[in-house]
MARDRENZA-362644 format. One record per residue (C-alpha): chain; residue in three letters; x, y, z. Coordinates in Angstrom, 1 decimal. Layout:
<rs>
@chain A&res ALA&u X&v Y&w Z
...
</rs>
This chain:
<rs>
@chain A&res MET&u 12.3&v -16.2&w -11.1
@chain A&res SER&u 13.3&v -12.7&w -10.0
@chain A&res LYS&u 11.2&v -9.7&w -10.8
@chain A&res LYS&u 12.6&v -6.4&w -11.7
@chain A&res ILE&u 11.8&v -3.4&w -9.5
@chain A&res SER&u 11.9&v 0.0&w -11.3
@chain A&res PRO&u 12.2&v 2.8&w -8.7
@chain A&res ILE&u 10.7&v 6.2&w -9.0
@chain A&res HIS&u 11.9&v 8.7&w -6.4
@chain A&res ILE&u 10.4&v 12.1&w -5.5
@chain A&res ASP&u 12.0&v 14.5&w -3.0
@chain A&res VAL&u 10.0&v 17.5&w -1.8
@chain A&res SER&u 11.8&v 20.3&w 0.1
@chain A&res LEU&u 9.5&v 22.2&w 2.4
@chain A&res ASP&u 9.7&v 25.6&w 4.0
@chain A&res GLU&u 9.1&v 26.2&w 7.8
@chain A&res ASN&u 5.3&v 26.1&w 7.0
@chain A&res ASN&u 5.5&v 22.8&w 5.1
@chain A&res ILE&u 4.9&v 24.6&w 1.8
@chain A&res PRO&u 6.8&v 22.9&w -1.1
@chain A&res GLU&u 9.8&v 25.0&w -2.3
@chain A&res LYS&u 11.5&v 22.4&w -4.5
@chain A&res ILE&u 10.4&v 19.2&w -6.1
@chain A&res GLN&u 13.1&v 16.8&w -7.6
@chain A&res TRP&u 12.4&v 13.4&w -9.1
@chain A&res SER&u 14.4&v 10.5&w -10.5
@chain A&res ALA&u 13.4&v 7.5&w -12.6
@chain A&res PRO&u 16.6&v 5.7&w -13.5
@chain A&res ASP&u 14.9&v 3.3&w -16.0
@chain A&res GLY&u 13.5&v 6.4&w -17.8
@chain A&res GLY&u 16.8&v 8.2&w -17.8
@chain A&res VAL&u 15.6&v 10.9&w -15.3
@chain A&res ASP&u 18.1&v 11.8&w -12.6
@chain A&res ASN&u 17.2&v 14.5&w -10.0
@chain A&res GLU&u 15.2&v 16.6&w -12.4
@chain A&res LEU&u 13.4&v 19.7&w -11.0
@chain A&res ALA&u 9.6&v 20.1&w -11.3
@chain A&res GLN&u 7.4&v 22.9&w -10.3
@chain A&res ALA&u 4.2&v 20.8&w -9.8
@chain A&res MET&u 2.9&v 17.2&w -9.8
@chain A&res PHE&u -0.2&v 15.2&w -9.7
@chain A&res LEU&u 0.1&v 11.6&w -8.5
@chain A&res ALA&u -2.9&v 9.3&w -8.6
@chain A&res LEU&u -2.9&v 5.7&w -7.4
@chain A&res TRP&u -5.7&v 3.2&w -7.7
@chain A&res ASP&u -6.6&v 1.2&w -4.5
@chain A&res GLY&u -8.5&v -1.7&w -6.0
@chain A&res ARG&u -9.4&v -3.2&w -2.7
@chain A&res ASN&u -11.2&v -0.1&w -1.5
@chain A&res GLN&u -12.2&v 1.0&w -5.0
@chain A&res GLU&u -10.9&v 4.5&w -4.6
@chain A&res THR&u -8.2&v 6.9&w -5.9
@chain A&res LEU&u -5.4&v 7.9&w -3.7
@chain A&res LYS&u -3.9&v 11.2&w -4.8
@chain A&res MET&u -1.3&v 13.8&w -4.1
@chain A&res ASP&u -1.2&v 17.3&w -5.6
@chain A&res LEU&u 1.8&v 19.5&w -5.0
@chain A&res TRP&u 3.3&v 22.6&w -6.4
@chain A&res ILE&u 6.0&v 24.9&w -5.4
@chain A&res LYS&u 5.1&v 28.3&w -3.9
@chain A&res GLU&u 6.8&v 30.1&w -6.8
@chain A&res MET&u 4.7&v 28.3&w -9.4
@chain A&res PRO&u 3.4&v 31.1&w -11.8
@chain A&res LEU&u -0.4&v 31.0&w -12.4
@chain A&res ASP&u 0.0&v 31.0&w -16.2
@chain A&res GLN&u 2.2&v 27.9&w -16.0
@chain A&res MET&u -0.3&v 26.2&w -13.5
@chain A&res LYS&u -3.1&v 26.8&w -16.1
@chain A&res LEU&u -1.0&v 25.2&w -18.8
@chain A&res PHE&u -0.1&v 22.3&w -16.5
@chain A&res PHE&u -3.8&v 21.6&w -15.8
@chain A&res HIS&u -4.7&v 21.7&w -19.5
@chain A&res GLN&u -1.8&v 19.5&w -20.6
@chain A&res THR&u -2.7&v 17.1&w -17.8
@chain A&res LEU&u -6.3&v 16.9&w -18.9
@chain A&res VAL&u -5.2&v 16.2&w -22.5
@chain A&res THR&u -2.8&v 13.5&w -21.3
@chain A&res MET&u -5.6&v 11.9&w -19.2
@chain A&res SER&u -7.9&v 11.7&w -22.3
@chain A&res ASP&u -5.0&v 10.0&w -24.3
@chain A&res THR&u -4.4&v 7.6&w -21.4
@chain A&res TYR&u -8.2&v 6.9&w -21.1
@chain A&res LEU&u -8.3&v 6.0&w -24.8
@chain A&res LYS&u -5.2&v 3.8&w -24.5
@chain A&res ALA&u -6.6&v 2.0&w -21.4
@chain A&res THR&u -10.2&v 1.6&w -22.6
@chain A&res GLN&u -10.3&v 1.9&w -26.4
@chain A&res ASP&u -13.4&v 4.1&w -25.8
@chain A&res GLU&u -12.9&v 6.6&w -28.7
@chain A&res LYS&u -16.3&v 8.3&w -28.2
@chain A&res MET&u -15.6&v 9.2&w -24.5
@chain A&res SER&u -12.0&v 10.1&w -25.3
@chain A&res ALA&u -13.2&v 12.5&w -28.0
@chain A&res THR&u -15.7&v 14.0&w -25.5
@chain A&res MET&u -12.9&v 14.5&w -23.0
@chain A&res LYS&u -10.8&v 16.2&w -25.8
@chain A&res ASP&u -13.7&v 18.5&w -26.5
@chain A&res PHE&u -13.7&v 19.5&w -22.9
@chain A&res CYS&u -9.9&v 20.1&w -23.1
@chain A&res ASP&u -10.5&v 22.5&w -26.0
@chain A&res TYR&u -13.3&v 24.2&w -24.0
@chain A&res PHE&u -11.0&v 24.5&w -21.0
@chain A&res ALA&u -8.2&v 26.0&w -23.1
@chain A&res GLU&u -10.6&v 28.5&w -24.7
@chain A&res LYS&u -12.1&v 29.7&w -21.4
@chain A&res LEU&u -8.6&v 30.1&w -20.0
@chain A&res GLU&u -7.5&v 31.8&w -23.2
@chain A&res LEU&u -4.7&v 29.3&w -23.7
@chain A&res LYS&u -5.3&v 28.7&w -27.4
@chain A&res LYS&u -3.2&v 31.6&w -28.4
@chain A&res ASP&u -0.3&v 30.0&w -26.4
@chain A&res LEU&u -0.7&v 26.5&w -27.8
</rs>
């Protein structure tokens, strides 16, 4: 029985100081081919060591207002994913409350 492998490929172009200038990614099974991105969070769970391995990258030209929106949308997505993975509606709602608070403090509500 053969198992399918579904590749996800990320290329990061760096300047002479190793600062990201360009992020491109592909996920052929998802229909993504060399799409540009300005920022990324990657988190992987190491079950053996019981710890999260992470990578946070953004290009040096990433505007601050877009970074704030990126963080907010990522937090909202994490609360959705938490609910889907755990079925813990109470904690998911608490996380959503924090997302609302976060957006309010950053004055993002007018943009959403």
